[in-house]
C-alpha positions in Angstrom: -0.2 0.2 -0.1 1.6 3.4 -0.9 1.7 5.8 2.2 -0.2 9.3 1.9 3.2 10.8 1.4 4.3 9.1 -1.7 0.9 9.5 -2.9 1.2 13.2 -2.8 4.7 13.1 -4.5 3.7 10.8 -7.1 0.7 13.2 -7.9 3.0 16.3 -7.4 5.4 14.9 -9.9 2.5 14.0 -12.2 1.3 17.4 -12.0 4.9 18.9 -12.8 5.2 16.4 -15.9 1.8 18.0 -17.0 2.7 21.6 -16.7 6.0 20.5 -18.5 4.1 19.3 -21.6 2.1 22.4 -21.7 5.1 24.5 -21.6 7.0 22.6 -24.3 3.9 22.6 -26.4 3.7 26.5 -26.1 7.5 26.7 -26.9 7.4 24.4 -30.0 4.3 26.0 -31.2 6.0 29.5 -30.9 9.2 28.5 -32.4 7.4 26.7 -35.3 5.7 30.1 -35.9 8.8 32.2 -35.5 10.8 29.9 -37.9 7.9 30.6 -40.7 8.1 34.2 -40.3 4.9 34.3 -38.4 3.2 32.2 -40.9 1.1 29.3 -39.3 2.2 25.7 -39.7 -0.4 23.7 -38.3 0.5 20.5 -39.7 4.1 20.4 -38.6 2.8 21.6 -35.3 0.4 19.0 -35.1 2.8 16.1 -35.5 5.4 17.7 -33.2 2.8 18.3 -30.8 1.4 14.8 -31.0 4.8 13.2 -30.3 5.7 15.5 -27.2 2.1 14.9 -25.7 2.4 11.2 -26.2 5.9 11.1 -24.7 4.9 13.0 -21.7 1.7 10.9 -21.3 4.2 8.0 -21.3 6.6 9.5 -19.1 3.9 10.0 -16.5 2.7 6.6 -16.8 6.5 5.1 -16.5 6.9 7.1 -13.0 3.8 5.9 -11.8 4.8 2.1 -12.5 8.3 2.8 -11.4 7.0 4.3 -8.2 5.1 1.2 -7.5 8.0 -0.9 -8.2 10.3 1.2 -5.8 7.8 1.4 -2.7 8.6 -1.0 0.1 4.8 -0.7 0.6 3.7 -2.3 -2.9 2.4 -5.9 -2.7 4.2 -8.6 -4.7 1.2 -8.8 -7.0 1.1 -5.0 -7.3 4.6 -5.1 -8.2 4.3 -8.0 -10.7 1.4 -5.9 -12.4 3.9 -2.8 -12.6 6.3 -4.6 -14.2 4.1 -6.2 -16.9 2.7 -2.6 -17.6 5.8 -0.9 -17.8 7.4 -3.8 -20.4 3.9 -3.3 -22.2 4.3 0.4 -22.5 7.7 -0.1 -23.8 6.8 -2.7 -26.5 4.0 -0.3 -27.5 6.2 2.6 -27.8 8.5 0.3 -29.7 6.1 -0.9 -32.2 4.7 2.5 -33.0 8.3 3.8 -33.6 8.7 0.9 -36.0 5.8 1.3 -37.9 6.3 5.1 -38.2 9.7 4.4 -39.7 8.5 1.9 -42.0 5.6 3.8 -43.4 8.3 7.1 -43.6 10.6 4.6 -45.7 7.4 4.3 -48.3 7.9 7.9 -48.9 5.3 9.8 -46.8 6.4 13.1 -45.4 5.4 12.6 -41.8 3.3 10.3 -39.9 2.4 9.1 -36.0 1.1 5.8 -35.0 -1.1 5.2 -32.0 -2.4 1.9 -30.5 -5.4 1.9 -28.5 -6.7 -1.7 -27.3 -8.3 -2.6 -30.3 -7.3 -0.4 -33.2 -4.0 1.2 -34.8 -4.5 4.8 -35.7 -2.1 5.9 -38.5 -2.0 10.0 -39.0 -0.5 10.7 -42.1 0.9 13.9 -43.4 -1.4 14.3 -46.8 -4.4 16.4 -48.1 -5.7 13.0 -49.0 -4.6 9.5 -49.8 -4.9 7.5 -53.0 -6.2 3.6 -52.6 -2.3 2.8 -53.6 -1.4 5.0 -50.4 -3.6 3.5 -48.2 -2.8 0.0 -49.4 0.6 0.4 -48.4 0.0 1.9 -45.2 -2.5 -1.1 -44.5 0.1 -3.6 -45.4 2.7 -2.3 -43.5 0.5 -2.4 -40.3 -0.7 -5.6 -41.0 2.9 -7.3 -41.3 4.0 -5.6 -38.3 0.9 -6.1 -36.2 -1.4 -8.7 -37.5 -4.7 -6.5 -37.2 -7.4 -6.9 -39.8 -8.3 -4.1 -41.9 -11.1 -3.4 -40.0 -9.3 -2.4 -36.9 -6.8 0.1 -38.8 -7.7 3.4 -39.1 -5.7 5.8 -41.5 -6.3 9.6 -41.2 -4.7 12.0 -43.7 -4.2 15.3 -41.9 -3.4 18.6 -43.8 
């Protein structure tokens, strides 16, 4: 069982990471605007912001699981569950990065991939995608995840 003091420390750390995420988001958006001389680069900002937010959320989850592992008051089953969840989080992150790399290698300008329990979401920088491009993305996702086409969502982001 986690003591009240440790819970406060964990929650304070999570709040600090949330504030840091907001600050980084604001800073990245300002840099993107400054780089283009005041013109908005919403697509680039979307992909950058998505990656920063995803990493911050994962860092918070990892800190939570690590706090359980480090706590002397955590039960053996809680520690085992935290270890399993931490390993699953790392595997999910690795699989997303691999998929993003393969899809980028197919010639797409930018892409982010996210997994939910049942779906693989692929957001591609494009105004629209041809059937051939969609087929390329589906092929890569199916080869790497064994998900059916019904569980793959491809979203063009302009």
